[in-house]
C-alpha positions as CSV (number, residue, x, y, z in Angstrom):
1,M,-0.1,-29.8,-14.4
2,T,-3.2,-28.4,-12.5
3,E,-5.3,-26.0,-14.6
4,Q,-5.7,-22.4,-12.9
5,T,-9.3,-21.3,-13.2
6,K,-8.6,-17.5,-12.2
7,T,-5.3,-15.7,-12.0
8,R,-4.6,-14.0,-9.0
9,F,-1.9,-11.1,-8.5
10,P,-0.1,-10.7,-5.1
11,A,-1.8,-8.7,-2.6
12,P,0.6,-6.0,-2.1
13,L,0.0,-5.4,-5.8
14,Y,-3.8,-5.0,-5.3
15,A,-3.1,-2.7,-1.9
16,A,-0.8,-0.5,-4.3
17,A,-3.8,-0.1,-7.1
18,G,-6.1,0.3,-4.5
19,A,-4.0,3.2,-2.6
20,G,-3.6,5.2,-6.2
21,D,-7.2,5.0,-6.9
22,L,-8.1,6.4,-3.3
23,A,-5.6,9.1,-3.7
24,Y,-6.8,9.8,-7.0
25,Q,-10.7,10.1,-5.8
26,Q,-9.0,12.2,-2.7
27,L,-7.1,14.5,-5.0
28,R,-10.3,15.1,-7.1
29,K,-11.9,16.6,-3.9
30,L,-9.1,18.5,-2.8
31,P,-10.0,22.3,-4.3
32,A,-13.4,22.1,-2.4
33,V,-12.0,20.8,0.8
34,V,-9.4,23.9,0.5
35,T,-12.1,26.2,0.2
36,E,-14.2,24.8,3.2
37,L,-11.3,24.8,5.3
38,S,-10.0,28.1,4.8
39,E,-13.4,29.1,5.7
40,R,-13.6,27.4,8.7
41,A,-10.1,28.4,10.0
42,A,-10.8,31.9,9.8
43,A,-14.1,31.4,11.6
44,S,-12.3,29.6,14.1
45,L,-9.2,31.7,14.5
46,R,-11.4,34.5,15.9
47,T,-13.4,32.1,18.5
48,Y,-9.8,30.7,19.3
49,N,-8.6,34.3,20.2
50,E,-11.2,35.4,22.3
51,Q,-11.0,31.9,24.2
52,A,-7.4,31.7,24.3
53,S,-6.5,33.9,27.5
54,T,-9.3,32.4,30.0
55,K,-7.9,28.8,29.2
56,A,-4.4,29.6,29.5
57,A,-5.3,30.7,33.0
58,Q,-7.3,27.7,34.1
59,L,-4.5,25.5,32.4
60,R,-1.7,27.6,34.8
61,E,-3.6,26.6,38.0
62,K,-4.3,23.2,36.9
63,A,-0.5,22.7,36.6
64,G,0.5,23.7,39.8
65,T,-2.2,20.8,41.5
66,T,-1.4,17.6,38.9
67,D,-0.2,14.3,40.1
68,F,2.5,13.6,37.4
69,D,3.1,10.4,38.6
70,A,-0.2,9.2,38.2
71,L,-0.5,11.2,34.8
72,R,2.8,9.0,33.6
73,G,1.1,5.8,34.3
74,N,-2.5,6.6,33.0
75,A,-0.2,7.8,29.7
76,A,1.3,4.6,29.6
77,S,-1.4,2.4,29.5
78,V,-3.5,4.8,27.2
79,A,-0.3,4.7,24.5
80,T,-0.4,0.9,25.0
81,S,-3.8,0.9,23.9
82,L,-3.9,3.4,21.2
83,A,-1.0,1.4,19.5
84,Q,-3.0,-1.9,19.6
85,L,-6.0,0.3,18.2
86,A,-3.8,1.7,15.2
87,Q,-2.4,-2.0,14.2
88,D,-5.7,-3.0,14.0
89,R,-6.9,-0.2,12.0
90,A,-4.0,-0.7,9.8
91,V,-4.5,-4.3,9.1
92,T,-8.5,-3.2,8.2
93,A,-7.2,-0.4,5.9
94,Y,-4.3,-2.9,4.2
95,T,-7.5,-5.3,3.6
96,A,-9.6,-2.4,2.1
97,L,-6.9,-1.1,-0.1
98,V,-6.2,-4.9,-1.2
99,A,-10.3,-5.3,-2.0
100,R,-10.1,-2.1,-3.8
101,G,-7.2,-3.0,-6.1
102,E,-9.0,-6.0,-7.0
103,R,-11.6,-4.2,-8.5
104,V,-9.3,-1.3,-10.1
105,V,-7.3,-4.1,-11.8
106,G,-10.4,-6.0,-12.7
107,S,-10.8,-8.9,-15.0
108,G,-9.4,-7.1,-18.1
109,I,-6.1,-7.7,-16.2
110,V,-6.7,-11.4,-15.5
111,A,-7.9,-12.1,-19.0
112,S,-4.8,-10.4,-20.3
113,A,-2.8,-12.5,-17.6
114,D,-4.8,-15.7,-19.2
115,V,-3.2,-15.1,-22.4
116,V,0.1,-14.8,-21.9
117,N,-0.1,-17.8,-19.5
118,A,-1.6,-19.8,-22.6
119,D,1.0,-18.6,-24.5
120,I,3.6,-19.7,-22.3
121,E,2.3,-23.1,-22.2
122,A,1.9,-23.4,-25.8
123,T,5.7,-22.5,-26.3
124,E,7.8,-25.4,-27.2
125,E,9.8,-26.9,-24.7
126,P,13.7,-26.4,-25.2
127,K,15.3,-29.6,-27.1
128,A,17.8,-31.7,-24.8
129,V,21.5,-31.3,-25.4
130,T,23.5,-34.6,-25.7
131,A,26.8,-35.4,-25.3
132,A,28.9,-36.9,-28.0
133,P,28.9,-40.9,-28.1
134,D,32.6,-41.1,-27.0
135,G,32.1,-38.8,-24.1
136,K,34.6,-36.3,-25.3
137,P,33.4,-32.2,-26.1
138,R,32.6,-31.3,-29.6
139,K,34.8,-29.6,-31.7
140,R,33.0,-26.8,-33.7
141,A,33.9,-26.1,-37.3
142,A,36.6,-23.9,-38.1
143,K,34.9,-20.8,-40.0
144,P,35.8,-20.2,-43.4
145,A,38.5,-16.9,-43.7
146,G,35.8,-14.5,-45.1
147,E,33.3,-14.5,-42.1
C-alpha cells in the first residue's frame, strides 16, 4: 500500500465550507449595508419621482418606432452570450469557494484525518473463517437450560 503524504477531502466539501465562511462574513456586514441602502433608497426615490414622468413620455414615443424583429434577434444572441458568461463566472466562483474551504478547513482537520487513518491501518485484520475438515457445517453447542 502506498503511503499518503496529505489527506484531501472532496472539492464539494471544501466548497461548502468556503460558502459557509463567505456567508458568515457577509452576514456580519449586514447591519451597515442595510443602513446605507435605506439612506440611498430615500435619496434615489426623490430623484426618480421627478424623472419618472419625463422618461415615461420618451419611452411611449420610442415604442411606436421600434423594430421588434431586430430586437428579438439581438436579444437571443445577447442571452446566449450572457449564459456563457454566467457559466464561466459560476465555475470561477466554485473554484474560489473550494480554495476558501480548504483554508477554512485547514490543517487541523487534515491532522485529525491522519490520526484516524493511522488508527484504521493499525487495526488488526479479522481472522479468516474456515470450514470443518469434512466440509459439513459445524453444529453449535446446545445452551444449558439456565441461560
